[in-house]
C-alpha positions, 0 to 999 in steps of 0.5 A, a space after each residue: 071976622 074975616 081973617 087971612 093967613 098964607 103958609 109957605 110950605 118948603 120941602 122937607 124930603 126930596 125924594 117926593 119932588 120931581 127930579 132936580 126939582 125942589 118941592 114946595 107949595 101955598 095954604 091959603 087960610 080964610 075965615 069970613 062970616 061963614 061957620 067954616 075955615 076955607 082952606 086952599 092948598 097949592 103945591 109944585 114940583 111934588 112927584 105925582 107919578 109915584 104910587 100913594 096917596 097926598 095929604 095935607 095935614 093941620 093943627 090949629 093949637 092942638 086941633 088936628 085934621 087930615 084932608 086927602 089932595 086929589 088936585 094940587 092946582 088950588 084945591 078947596 076944603 072946607 073945615 071946621 072954623 078954626 082960629 087962625 093964631 097958631 097953625 101948622 101943616 105937613 104935606 104927607 105921602 101915604 105909602 104903605 106907611 106915611 112920609 112927611 114931604 114938606 111942611 110950614 107953620 105960623 107961630 108955634 113950630 113945634 104944632 108941625 111936629 106933633 102932626 109927624 108923631 101922629 101922621 098914620 093916625 090922622 090919616 086914618 082918621 081923615 080917611 072917610 071925613 074929607 069934604 072937597 070943593 071945586 076948584 080953580 086956576 091960581 092967580 099969577 101971585 099965588 104962583 110966585 108965592 108958592 115958588 118962593 121961599 122968602 116970603 114972611 108976612 109980618 115977620 121981623 127979619 132981623 129977629 129971625 136971623 137973630 134967633 138963627 144965629 143964638 141957635 147955631 151958637 149952641 152948636 159952637 158951645 158944644 164943639 168948645 166943650 168937645 174940645 176942652 174935654 180932650 184938650 184936658 187929657 179926658 179922664 172924667 165922665 165925658 157925657 157930665 162934663 158935656 150935658 149942660 151944652 148937649 141940652 141946649 143944643 136939643 133944646 135949639 134944634 126940631 126932634 128928628 122923630 124917625 130915629 126916635 122911633 127907631 132906637 128905644 129910650 133915645 132922643 134924636 135933633 136935626 141940625 142943618 148947617 146954615 150955609 147949605 141944604 145938607 144936615 146931620 143928626 144928633 142924638 142919645 142912647 140911654 140904657 137903664 136910665 143912664 145915656 150910654 152913647 152919644 151919636 152923630 149921623 150923616 145921611 147915607 150916599 150911595 156909596 160907603 164912607 172910607 172910615 171904619 169908624 162909621 156904621 150904617 143905619 138903614 131907616 127910613 125915609 133916609 138911612 144915616 152913617 152914624 158914629 157912636 160915642 161912649 158917654 163915659 169914656 168919650 170914645 167912638 166905639 160900636 153899638 152893641 145894645 139892641 134897640 
C-alpha cells in the first residue's frame, strides 16, 4: 500500500548552521509496492565546511536506523520497510562525539529523545550499513517545504496552540507556588511544598540529556520561551535518593553575568550560568557536591 510521510527538520543547535542562517530541512518517506521504505533527505543552511560527518537517525516506533549523509541535495536512501505512523528523526553532526543539529517527528515526539540518548551507539552501528542511491535535484515545492517552519500536514493547528498553552501553564503554576512559599515566610521544606508543580513541569517539557549525562542522579528539562528563540533549563540533583538542589540554567554568553549567585557550568554543546537552590531551605546556594 502506498504511503507518504513528510517531516520538517527544525534546528535545535545553531552551532551547526551557516553563519547568520537557520538550519532546516525535510525528510520524505515513501512506502510503495516494493519491500523497502525510500527516504529522501534535503537540508539547507548546514555548515558543511566544518570537519566532521553528518548523519540522519530514524526511529520507527522503536526500530532505529542510522544513515550517513553524503549529499544534502535530495539524497535518497533505502531502508527496510517500516510503518510510517510514528516516526522520529535526528540530524546529527559527528565530530569527536555526536551532537544533535536538528530534529523532526510525526506521532510520538519522544522517539527523538530516544535517538538523542543513543546517538553515538547508533552512528557506530550504522557506519557499515549505509546504503545510498543516486540523488536528484529538489523540486521547487520541496525547497519551499524545507524552508518553512509552519507546514503541518493533517494536523489541527488550533489543538497545537491549545497544547502549547497547557504546557506553559505548568510553568506559571510553579512560579505561583514559588511565590506562595516565600509569601508565607518560608520555613517549611521548600521542595515538598512545590513538588507537585515541579513534577508537572518535568512532564510537560522534553528532557535535556546533556546535563542529565553530566550530573549523576539528576533530571533536567528544556523550557523554550513561547515568544522568542531563547530557552532555559530546569532540573533537580539528588543525593542519597533525596532531592538536594533545584537548578535553573541560562545558556552562557561570552560575557560573564554580573551576579555572584550564578555559577558557570561548562558543558557540551552548551554551557550554562546556573542557579543552585537548596531543596530544603529554598535559598540560593553553591553546589558543593561532587557529581
